[in-house]
C-alpha positions in Angstrom: 23.8 4.2 11.5 24.4 7.7 9.7 25.1 6.0 6.6 21.6 4.4 6.3 19.2 5.5 3.6 16.3 3.1 3.3 15.2 -0.5 3.8 15.3 -1.1 0.0 11.7 -2.6 -0.3 10.7 0.6 -2.3 13.1 2.3 -5.0 12.8 5.4 -6.6 13.7 5.3 -10.4 13.2 7.7 -13.1 9.9 6.9 -15.3 11.0 5.5 -18.7 9.8 7.0 -22.2 5.8 6.7 -22.2 5.9 6.7 -18.4 4.5 4.1 -16.0 1.1 3.0 -14.4 0.6 1.9 -11.1 0.5 -1.9 -10.7 2.9 -2.4 -13.9 6.0 -4.7 -13.9 9.1 -2.5 -14.6 12.7 -3.5 -15.4 15.2 -0.9 -14.7 18.7 -2.3 -15.8 19.1 -5.4 -13.5 16.3 -4.0 -11.2 12.8 -5.5 -11.4 9.7 -4.1 -9.5 6.1 -3.0 -9.5 5.1 0.5 -9.9 3.4 2.2 -6.8 2.0 5.1 -8.6 1.2 6.3 -12.0 4.2 8.5 -13.1 5.0 10.4 -16.5 8.0 10.0 -18.5 11.2 11.5 -16.6 9.2 11.8 -13.1 10.3 9.8 -10.1 8.4 6.5 -9.6 8.7 4.3 -6.7 8.6 0.5 -7.1 8.3 -2.3 -4.9 11.0 -4.8 -5.0 9.6 -7.2 -2.7 6.2 -8.3 -1.7 3.4 -10.4 -3.4 1.5 -9.3 -6.5 -0.8 -9.9 -9.2 1.2 -9.8 -12.6 0.0 -10.4 -16.2 0.8 -13.5 -17.9 -0.1 -14.9 -21.4 -3.2 -16.7 -21.4 -1.9 -19.8 -22.9 0.9 -20.1 -19.9 0.2 -22.5 -17.0 2.0 -22.1 -13.8 1.9 -24.0 -10.6 2.6 -22.7 -7.1 6.2 -22.8 -6.4 7.3 -22.7 -9.9 9.9 -20.1 -10.5 9.0 -17.4 -12.9 10.6 -14.6 -15.2 9.7 -11.2 -16.4 9.3 -11.0 -20.5 10.4 -7.4 -20.8 9.2 -7.4 -24.4 5.6 -8.7 -23.9 5.5 -7.0 -20.0 4.5 -10.2 -18.6 5.2 -13.2 -16.3 6.5 -16.3 -18.3 8.0 -19.7 -17.4 11.8 -19.1 -17.2 13.6 -19.3 -20.7 16.5 -17.5 -22.7 16.1 -13.8 -22.7 13.9 -13.6 -19.5 14.6 -12.2 -16.4 14.2 -14.3 -13.3 12.1 -12.3 -10.7 10.4 -14.5 -8.2 7.9 -17.5 -7.6 4.4 -18.1 -8.2 2.2 -18.5 -5.2 -0.9 -19.4 -6.7 -1.8 -21.9 -9.7 -2.6 -19.8 -12.9 -3.9 -22.1 -15.8 -4.5 -22.1 -19.3 -7.2 -19.4 -19.8 -6.0 -17.1 -16.8 -4.3 -13.5 -17.4 -2.6 -13.0 -14.0 -0.6 -14.6 -11.6 0.3 -14.2 -7.9 4.2 -13.7 -7.8 6.6 -13.2 -4.6 9.3 -11.0 -5.9 12.8 -12.1 -4.9 14.1 -8.5 -4.7 17.5 -9.4 -5.8 19.3 -8.3 -9.2 18.5 -10.0 -12.4 19.9 -10.6 -15.8 18.7 -12.2 -18.7 18.9 -16.0 -18.8 21.4 -17.0 -21.6 
């Protein structure tokens, strides 16, 4: 196909104010991904929109395998779905009270804050 660009698993975005760090979750409009490499503000940054990643979560939040999860763009962490949070995927491991990360399979689809 002469109009094919890429498979879409990795997307180039512009790093926001303050830049981005490798492994950080990043919400750009309706697009959520995990930053592949550290980039300064205004530079091109690659984000993975699909795959399985360990992402930060609140230490008091308990998540079970198979739970749908959302991105809290204020706290910059995974949370249980709720108002104002952005659905991004499904937990693939348990992450109980006291843990600071959860393993998530990203959906790779557009997201919007839940009402």
